[in-house]
FIMI-771663 format. One record per residue (C-alpha): residue in one letter; x, y, z. Coordinates in Angstrom, 2 decimals. Layout:
<atoms>
  res        X        Y        Z
    A        X        Y        Z
...
</atoms>
This chain:
<atoms>
  res        X        Y        Z
    M     0.00     0.00     0.00
    H     2.79     2.46     0.86
    Q     4.23     2.06    -2.64
    L     1.05     3.44    -4.23
    T     0.38     7.05    -5.17
    A    -2.50     8.96    -3.62
    N    -4.56     8.64    -6.80
    E    -3.97     4.86    -6.85
    I    -5.03     4.54    -3.19
    R    -8.24     6.45    -3.87
    K    -8.99     4.26    -6.90
    K    -8.65     1.09    -4.83
    F   -10.96     2.53    -2.19
    V   -13.60     3.73    -4.66
    E   -13.57     0.37    -6.48
    K   -14.06    -1.41    -3.12
    E   -10.79    -3.32    -3.27
    V    -9.95    -2.03     0.20
    S   -11.75    -0.09     2.93
    A   -10.76     3.31     4.27
    E   -10.31     1.71     7.68
    E    -7.88    -0.85     6.25
    I    -5.92     1.90     4.48
    T    -5.71     3.99     7.64
    R    -4.67     1.07     9.86
    Y    -2.04     0.07     7.31
    F    -0.42     3.51     7.30
    L    -0.61     3.87    11.08
    E     1.18     0.52    11.42
    H     3.73     1.56     8.79
    I     4.41     4.78    10.72
    D     4.83     2.73    13.89
    K     7.47     0.57    12.16
    I     9.40     3.36    10.49
    D     9.02     6.72    12.20
    H    11.03     5.95    15.33
    K    14.06     6.03    13.01
    V    12.98     9.00    10.88
    G    11.20    11.31    13.34
    A     8.86    12.88    10.79
    F     5.77    13.23    13.00
    L     5.31    15.43    16.04
    T     1.72    14.27    16.57
    L    -0.50    11.45    15.28
    F    -4.29    11.29    15.31
    P    -5.08     7.54    15.25
    E    -8.51     7.76    16.89
    Q    -9.72    10.67    14.79
    A    -8.29     9.14    11.59
    L    -9.95     5.77    12.18
    K   -13.26     7.43    13.05
    R   -13.15     9.41     9.80
    A   -12.18     6.26     7.86
    K   -15.24     4.41     9.16
    E   -17.43     7.36     8.17
    L   -15.97     7.23     4.64
    D   -16.66     3.49     4.42
    T   -20.29     4.16     5.34
    K   -20.43     6.98     2.81
    R   -19.04     4.77     0.04
    D   -21.37     1.86     0.86
    A   -24.33     4.25     0.73
    G   -23.37     5.22    -2.82
    Q   -22.67     8.85    -1.95
    H   -20.25    11.10    -3.84
    L   -16.61    10.59    -2.81
    G   -14.02    13.37    -2.86
    R   -10.84    13.46    -4.94
    L    -8.70    12.35    -1.97
    A   -11.18     9.90    -0.51
    A    -9.44     7.64     2.07
    V    -5.98     9.11     1.28
    P    -3.81     9.71     4.40
    V    -2.38    13.23     4.47
    A     0.14    14.83     6.86
    I     0.15    18.52     7.74
    K     3.20    20.62     8.66
    D     2.84    21.75    12.25
    N     2.52    25.44    11.44
    I    -0.80    24.87     9.61
    H    -3.95    24.70    11.73
    I    -6.14    21.67    12.28
    E    -9.03    22.65    14.52
    G    -8.68    21.33    18.06
    E    -5.14    20.03    17.55
    I    -1.83    21.42    18.81
    T    -0.04    23.79    16.42
    S     3.44    23.88    17.96
    C     5.45    25.34    15.04
    G     8.27    23.13    16.35
    S     8.67    25.54    19.28
    K     8.53    25.25    23.07
    F     6.50    28.45    22.97
    L     3.40    26.79    21.51
    T     3.41    23.28    22.97
    N     0.11    24.10    24.75
    Y    -1.62    25.93    21.90
    R    -4.65    24.26    20.25
    A    -5.85    25.71    16.97
    P    -9.35    27.22    17.28
    F   -10.10    26.76    13.55
    N    -9.00    24.93    10.42
    A    -6.66    26.50     7.90
    T    -8.34    27.01     4.53
    A    -6.01    24.43     2.97
    T    -6.92    21.94     5.71
    E   -10.64    22.64     5.22
    R   -10.35    21.99     1.48
    L    -8.56    18.68     2.00
    L   -11.26    17.55     4.41
    A   -13.95    18.59     1.93
    E   -12.39    16.15    -0.55
    D   -12.49    13.30     2.03
    A    -8.77    13.19     2.88
    I    -7.81    11.55     6.17
    L    -5.56    13.83     8.24
    I    -3.21    11.44    10.00
    G    -0.79    13.72    11.88
    K     1.35    16.87    12.14
    T     4.96    16.87    10.94
    N     8.16    18.34    12.37
    L     9.75    21.59    11.18
    D    12.41    24.13    11.99
    E    11.05    26.33    14.77
    F     8.54    28.79    13.27
    A     9.75    27.54     9.85
    M    13.12    29.28    10.33
    G    15.82    26.98     9.02
    S    17.11    24.82     6.18
    S    17.65    21.47     7.90
    T    14.88    20.94    10.53
    E    17.69    20.88    13.13
    N    16.18    24.03    14.62
    S    13.12    22.16    15.86
    A    12.91    22.44    19.64
    L    10.87    19.25    19.89
    L    12.28    16.45    17.73
    E    15.21    15.39    15.56
    T    14.20    14.41    12.02
    R    16.45    12.31     9.78
    N    16.61    11.84     6.04
    P    15.09     8.45     5.03
    W    17.69     8.02     2.27
    N    20.56     8.44     4.75
    L    19.70     8.47     8.44
    D    22.92    10.34     9.26
    C    21.75    13.30     7.15
    V    19.25    16.12     7.52
    P    15.96    16.04     5.56
    G    16.27    19.72     4.65
    G    14.02    22.43     5.97
    S    11.95    23.95     7.11
    S     9.38    21.40     5.87
    G    11.75    18.54     6.67
    G     9.18    16.50     8.58
    S     6.72    16.62     5.68
    A     9.40    15.71     3.13
    A    10.72    12.86     5.28
    A     7.19    11.52     5.85
    V     6.57    11.34     2.10
    A    10.03     9.94     1.29
    A     9.64     7.21     3.93
    R     6.21     6.44     2.44
    L     4.49     7.18     5.73
    V     1.91     9.18     3.75
    P     1.51     9.79     0.01
    I     0.86    13.55     0.48
    A     2.03    16.12     3.02
    L     1.51    19.87     3.14
    G     4.46    22.18     3.76
    S     5.09    25.90     3.69
    D     7.69    27.63     1.53
    T     9.15    31.01     2.53
    G    12.55    30.78     0.86
    G    12.69    27.23    -0.47
    S    11.25    25.33     2.50
    I     9.25    22.91     0.34
    R    11.60    22.56    -2.62
    Q    14.92    22.15    -0.77
    P    13.71    19.32     1.52
    G    11.94    17.88    -1.53
    S    15.30    17.71    -3.27
    F    17.14    16.32    -0.22
    C    14.50    13.62     0.31
    G    13.92    12.68    -3.33
    V    10.26    13.73    -3.54
    V     8.22    16.26    -5.51
    G     7.93    19.63    -3.74
    Y     5.75    22.37    -5.20
    K     5.66    26.09    -4.36
    P     2.74    27.75    -6.17
    T     2.34    31.31    -7.41
    Y     2.08    33.64    -4.41
    G    -1.59    33.99    -3.46
    A    -2.72    30.84    -5.27
    V    -3.21    29.01    -1.96
    S    -4.75    30.81     1.00
    R    -2.42    31.50     3.94
    Y    -5.37    31.63     6.36
    G    -4.48    29.28     9.20
    L    -0.75    29.26     8.42
    V     1.31    30.71    11.28
    A     3.08    33.63     9.61
    F     6.86    33.84     9.22
    G     7.32    36.23     6.28
    S     3.85    37.25     5.12
    S     4.88    38.49     1.66
    L     6.90    35.30     1.04
    D     5.05    32.39     2.71
    Q     3.11    29.94     0.58
    I     1.52    26.56     1.34
    G     2.19    23.73    -1.10
    P     2.30    19.92    -1.41
    L     5.08    17.35    -1.08
    T     4.26    14.11    -2.91
    N     5.78    11.04    -4.52
    S     4.45    11.90    -7.97
    V     3.72    15.03    -9.96
    D     0.17    13.79   -10.61
    D    -0.48    13.78    -6.86
    A     0.92    17.31    -6.61
    I    -1.45    18.43    -9.39
    T    -4.43    16.82    -7.66
    T    -3.54    18.45    -4.35
    M    -3.07    21.86    -5.96
    E    -6.42    21.61    -7.76
    I    -8.00    21.07    -4.34
    I    -6.21    23.57    -2.09
    S    -5.80    26.51    -4.51
    G    -8.45    29.14    -5.09
    P    -9.72    32.43    -3.68
    C   -10.35    32.79     0.05
    Q   -12.32    35.64     1.62
    K   -10.33    35.24     4.85
    D    -6.99    36.01     3.16
    S    -6.54    39.43     1.59
    T    -3.47    38.21    -0.36
    S    -5.44    35.37    -1.96
    L    -5.77    35.61    -5.75
    P    -9.30    36.47    -6.92
    K    -9.49    33.51    -9.32
    K    -8.64    29.82    -9.03
    L    -5.59    28.62   -10.95
    E    -6.53    27.21   -14.34
    G    -4.89    24.64   -16.59
    L    -3.03    22.71   -13.88
    S    -3.40    19.52   -15.96
    D    -2.65    21.14   -19.33
    P    -0.07    19.46   -21.62
    L     3.45    20.84   -21.98
    P     3.78    23.54   -24.66
    S     5.72    22.57   -27.76
    P     8.28    23.62   -28.85
    L     9.63    24.34   -25.38
    T    12.30    26.95   -24.63
    I    14.16    26.57   -21.33
    G    16.17    29.42   -19.85
    V    19.25    28.68   -17.74
    P    21.05    31.44   -15.80
    W    24.50    29.97   -16.45
    K    26.46    32.87   -14.98
    F    24.53    32.63   -11.71
    L    25.33    28.89   -11.64
    E    29.09    29.30   -12.18
    Q    29.94    28.06    -8.67
    L    28.21    24.67    -9.07
    N    30.36    21.75    -7.98
    S    31.11    19.13   -10.63
    E    28.64    16.52    -9.38
    T    25.70    18.92    -9.07
    R    26.49    20.34   -12.50
    E    26.62    16.87   -14.05
    I    23.20    15.89   -12.69
    F    21.75    19.24   -13.78
    E    23.16    19.00   -17.32
    K    21.89    15.42   -17.68
    S    18.45    16.69   -16.69
    L    18.59    19.33   -19.41
    E    19.57    16.65   -21.94
    I    16.27    14.86   -21.31
    F    14.40    17.97   -22.46
    K    16.79    18.54   -25.38
    E    16.24    14.99   -26.64
    R    12.54    15.82   -26.96
    G    13.17    18.98   -28.96
    A    13.47    21.61   -26.24
    K    15.71    24.61   -26.86
    I    18.10    25.64   -24.07
    I    19.06    29.32   -23.91
    D    21.06    31.48   -21.52
    V    19.09    34.03   -19.49
    N    20.41    36.88   -17.39
    L    19.48    36.50   -13.73
    D    22.76    37.84   -12.34
    I    20.82    39.94    -9.86
    L    19.98    36.74    -7.97
    S    23.47    36.98    -6.47
    S    21.86    39.63    -4.22
    S    18.79    37.53    -3.42
    L    20.19    35.97    -0.25
    A    20.94    39.36     1.32
    V    17.57    40.77     0.23
    Y    15.71    37.76     1.58
    Y    17.35    37.80     5.00
    I    16.57    41.49     5.40
    L    12.94    41.29     4.31
    A    12.11    37.90     5.85
    T    13.58    38.77     9.23
    A    11.87    42.18     9.20
    E     8.51    40.51     8.61
    A     9.31    37.80    11.15
    S    10.13    40.29    13.89
    T     6.76    41.94    13.31
    N     4.80    38.68    13.09
    L     6.41    37.15    16.17
    A     5.77    40.24    18.32
    R     2.40    38.66    19.17
    F     4.19    35.90    21.13
    D     4.46    37.81    24.39
    G     3.37    35.34    27.07
    V     0.05    37.14    27.52
    R    -2.40    36.01    24.86
    Y    -1.39    32.40    24.21
    G     1.54    30.04    24.33
    R     4.24    29.85    26.97
    R     3.95    32.08    30.04
    S     7.01    32.24    32.28
    E     6.36    31.33    35.91
    K     9.38    33.39    37.02
    A     7.98    36.73    35.86
    E     6.80    39.23    38.45
    T     6.30    42.29    36.24
    L     4.87    42.79    32.74
    S     8.33    43.54    31.36
    E     9.69    40.33    32.90
    L     6.73    38.39    31.49
    Y     7.65    39.44    27.96
    N    11.36    38.91    28.53
    F    11.31    35.57    30.36
    S     8.54    34.02    28.22
    R    10.43    34.78    25.02
    T    13.78    33.75    26.49
    E    12.38    30.40    27.60
    G    10.12    29.85    24.58
    F    12.22    30.82    21.55
    G    15.27    28.94    20.25
    P    18.54    30.58    19.13
    E    17.71    30.82    15.41
    V    14.35    32.47    16.07
    K    15.99    34.95    18.45
    R    18.68    35.67    15.89
    R    16.14    36.47    13.18
    I    13.94    38.58    15.45
    M    16.98    40.64    16.48
    L    18.14    41.08    12.89
    G    14.63    42.01    11.73
    T    14.18    44.50    14.53
    F    17.54    46.06    13.66
    V    16.78    46.55     9.93
    L    13.44    48.17    10.82
    S    14.86    50.44    13.50
    S    15.13    54.20    13.20
    G    18.21    55.19    11.26
    Y    18.62    51.82     9.51
    Q    15.30    51.42     7.69
    D    16.49    53.38     4.66
    S    19.93    51.72     4.61
    Y    18.62    48.17     4.72
    Y    14.86    47.55     4.53
    R    13.91    50.09     1.84
    K    16.99    49.30    -0.21
    A    16.15    45.58    -0.04
    Q    12.62    46.31    -1.28
    K    14.06    48.18    -4.27
    V    16.33    45.26    -5.15
    R    13.36    42.91    -4.76
    T    11.55    44.92    -7.43
    K    14.55    44.53    -9.72
    I    14.52    40.75    -9.12
    I    10.84    40.63   -10.13
    E    11.64    42.63   -13.27
    A    14.58    40.33   -14.10
    Y    12.32    37.25   -14.02
    K     9.73    39.00   -16.20
    E    12.42    39.93   -18.71
    A    13.82    36.38   -18.74
    F    10.38    34.88   -19.38
    K    10.01    37.00   -22.51
    A    12.62    34.72   -24.07
    C    11.70    31.35   -22.55
    D     8.77    29.27   -21.31
    I    10.38    27.98   -18.12
    I    13.65    28.44   -16.24
    A    15.67    25.51   -14.91
    T    18.24    25.44   -12.09
    P    19.40    22.97    -9.46
    V    17.36    23.12    -6.24
    A    20.36    23.16    -3.91
    P    24.16    23.37    -4.29
    T    24.62    19.84    -2.85
    G    22.74    16.80    -1.64
    A    21.71    16.45     2.00
    F    24.47    17.23     4.50
    E    25.07    15.34     7.73
    L    23.33    16.20    10.98
    G    25.45    18.76    12.86
    E    27.77    19.30     9.87
    I    26.89    22.98     9.36
    R    27.08    25.19    12.45
    D    27.71    28.56    10.81
    P    24.30    30.22    10.22
    V    25.50    31.98     7.06
    Q    26.65    28.67     5.55
    M    23.24    27.22     6.38
    Y    21.51    30.14     4.65
    L    23.47    29.38     1.47
    A    21.56    26.08     1.14
    D    18.66    28.21    -0.18
    I    20.63    30.27    -2.70
    Y    18.80    28.80    -5.75
    T    15.30    28.83    -4.29
    I    14.95    32.23    -2.61
    G    14.49    34.26    -5.82
    C    11.17    32.51    -6.55
    N     9.70    33.64    -3.23
    L    10.92    37.20    -3.67
    S     9.26    37.36    -7.10
    G     6.15    35.29    -6.28
    V     6.63    32.87    -9.20
    P     5.73    29.14    -9.13
    A     8.50    26.54    -8.86
    V     8.81    22.81    -8.36
    S    11.53    20.42    -7.21
    V    11.37    17.11    -9.02
    P    13.79    14.20    -8.36
    A    16.64    14.28   -10.89
    G    19.15    11.66    -9.76
    F    21.58    10.67    -7.04
    T    25.04    11.78    -5.99
    S    27.95     9.34    -5.78
    E    26.98     8.92    -2.10
    K    23.44     7.91    -3.19
    K    21.84    11.11    -1.95
    P    18.89    12.44    -3.97
    M    19.18    15.65    -5.99
    G    16.35    17.66    -7.50
    L    15.78    19.73   -10.62
    Q    14.03    23.07   -10.08
    I    11.60    24.20   -12.76
    I    10.35    27.80   -12.54
    G     7.54    29.51   -14.47
    P     5.99    32.97   -14.80
    Q     3.36    34.05   -12.28
    L     0.05    32.18   -12.74
    C     1.66    29.69   -15.14
    D     1.58    26.91   -12.54
    G     0.18    24.45   -15.08
    R     3.20    24.95   -17.34
    V     5.60    24.26   -14.45
    L     3.73    21.12   -13.40
    A     3.48    19.90   -17.01
    A     7.25    20.24   -17.42
    A     7.81    18.42   -14.13
    K     5.47    15.60   -15.15
    F     7.18    15.25   -18.53
    F    10.60    15.12   -16.85
    E     9.41    12.58   -14.26
    E     8.00    10.29   -16.97
    Q    11.09    10.51   -19.18
    L    13.60    10.00   -16.38
    N    11.65     7.21   -14.63
    L    14.07     7.39   -11.74
    N    14.90     4.26    -9.71
    P    15.01     3.43    -6.88
    K    11.87     5.35    -6.01
    M    12.24     4.85    -2.26
    P    15.01     3.87     0.20
    E    15.67     0.12     0.18
    W    15.16    -0.29     3.93
    I    11.67     1.22     3.62
    C    10.76    -1.47     1.05
    H    11.91    -4.22     3.39
    N    10.00    -2.80     6.34
    G     6.80    -2.30     4.35
</atoms>
């Protein structure tokens, strides 16, 4: 069962080959066998999942309409709300916080009869590139248990890679779906900004955050996107119309832009996998051209000014008064703020709050924040100009495969893991990570395909074509097969 895609699981359920209860019990048992080694889940909902499965069996037997994810187990990153369940954001600050409502994305999955099976681990408040910043759990990469799964959606990526669920939701602020997707050898999709409602997503960088799926096939990513995208009255940044053409065929002839100058520093192994990926498109008649995205060399600096500025504002609400951790040592209001945040936040969150507060402070706003916004505008313009000459842009997802747990201690070196993904968030364009091969150490590597705003269907069509042509094997870690 764990080797099937979400669409295949639904088909078996609808055709009465297997019950929803059997599917749910199977995946719960599989999680029990595997997850003590991986650490993907912070919370499981066995009772609620089995109750919902029995309701779906009754619904099917009564001949009622079944949703597009009927009986499919789905995991949710633990910064996305499920009503009545803990939303910890991987932080000590929120270990006692229960969501009072469903996120829009969660609501739409439930409306299509998905079975929400648990919440997955993440870097605290989604701030990190390895999931090592979680205050609650260590998550390991299923392809190499000595390595990180990437971040911040590392728990969701690891859950899908270990076949604990066929679909998981993540959030992407600077590459947090695509980079762990690459590290864990799964499909990770970041849609056009505003295509999926952020209502019910705990905010990190409000102008950058976007919810998206991690799956084992592009088809499952398309299905999930068709369900969770669309306008939402509760989110003012939500696009007014639903994305169209997500299942459209790939345009032909196809022109692919590659920012070769920006990719000059690629190591030999990453470059080889990337160039082999381009060859697959070239063999089917695609034209590869050079595009100028040199300004992306500034994207890392721009991102860490704007994202931390937004984070410092968003996290100001965590004060020990309204919800979350409240220090027992505090005797004054000032101490309540100070001690609650000192005890509740981890070092990376504190670092980003301090940096964000600095760039917004009097005397530095013009030097840093406003200048970063101007460069962001130039990055948006550079993408628009590049897309005048090509249909899609291709780059690697990350400079390397997954690194070992504890290998990178320097925060700046960690930030560089997102160098190829950050530009898409700054410009609001859609992008996908699709498995492209393995390093000599048998670590997965992904190909990143980027499209113009609202051209999500084109990006997904290119990813599906690439997936079908490459037909990458093995599709899952060998030890997962043996434990299945």
